[in-house]
C-alpha positions as CSV (number, residue, x, y, z in Angstrom):
1,M,4.6,-14.3,4.0
2,P,7.0,-12.9,6.6
3,Q,5.8,-12.3,10.2
4,L,3.5,-9.3,9.6
5,R,0.5,-8.0,11.5
6,V,-2.3,-5.7,10.9
7,G,-1.2,-2.3,12.2
8,D,2.5,-2.7,11.3
9,I,4.1,0.3,9.5
10,V,6.5,-0.7,6.8
11,N,8.7,1.0,4.1
12,G,8.3,-0.3,0.6
13,V,8.8,0.5,-3.1
14,V,6.1,1.1,-5.7
15,R,6.5,-1.8,-8.2
16,N,3.4,-1.5,-10.4
17,I,0.6,1.0,-10.8
18,K,-2.9,0.3,-12.0
19,E,-5.9,2.6,-12.2
20,Y,-7.3,1.1,-9.0
21,G,-4.1,1.2,-6.9
22,A,-0.4,0.4,-6.6
23,F,1.5,-2.7,-5.8
24,I,4.1,-2.1,-3.1
25,D,7.1,-4.4,-2.4
26,F,8.2,-4.6,1.2
27,A,9.8,-7.1,3.6
28,G,10.2,-9.9,1.0
29,T,6.5,-9.7,-0.1
30,S,4.0,-7.3,-1.7
31,G,0.7,-5.7,-1.0
32,L,-2.0,-3.6,-2.7
33,L,-2.3,0.1,-1.8
34,H,-5.9,0.8,-3.1
35,I,-6.4,4.2,-4.6
36,S,-8.9,5.0,-1.9
37,E,-6.2,4.4,0.8
38,I,-3.7,6.9,-0.6
39,S,-5.2,10.2,0.6
40,N,-8.3,11.8,2.2
41,V,-8.9,13.7,-1.0
42,F,-10.4,12.2,-4.1
43,I,-7.8,10.9,-6.5
44,K,-8.6,11.0,-10.2
45,D,-5.2,10.0,-11.5
46,I,-3.0,7.8,-9.2
47,N,0.0,8.7,-11.3
48,A,-0.2,12.3,-9.9
49,F,0.6,10.8,-6.4
50,L,2.8,7.8,-7.0
51,K,5.6,6.8,-9.4
52,I,7.1,3.4,-10.1
53,G,10.3,3.0,-8.0
54,Q,9.2,5.5,-5.4
55,S,9.8,4.7,-1.7
56,V,6.7,4.9,0.5
57,E,5.7,4.3,4.1
58,V,2.5,2.3,4.4
59,K,0.4,0.7,7.2
60,I,-0.9,-2.9,6.9
61,I,-4.7,-2.7,7.2
62,G,-5.6,-6.3,6.2
63,I,-4.0,-9.7,5.7
64,D,-5.8,-12.5,3.9
65,V,-3.6,-15.5,4.5
66,A,-5.8,-17.9,2.5
67,K,-5.6,-15.7,-0.7
68,G,-2.0,-14.4,0.1
69,R,-3.1,-10.8,-0.1
70,I,-2.1,-7.8,2.0
71,S,-4.0,-4.5,2.0
72,L,-2.1,-1.3,2.7
73,S,-2.9,2.3,3.5
74,M,-1.0,5.6,3.4
75,K,-4.1,7.6,4.4
76,Q,-4.3,5.8,7.8
77,L,-0.8,6.9,8.6
78,K,-1.9,10.5,8.3
79,N,-4.9,10.0,10.5
80,S,-3.1,8.3,13.4
């Protein structure tokens, strides 16, 4: 994992979409943007908000080094 910290804002690209969230590639790694962290409004269909290949700006909200997982948020960018 590159030198990343919780609170960092990064630009990435949507690489995969599942019903529970989207996987975003950025800075030589990837993270999960959970559906609940996309918007303050309820999202029934994630595909109405994101498309594969789309560029997005996200905030790192969690890093689990042991499991190699990074949690991301778009919603928290709007709230800050």
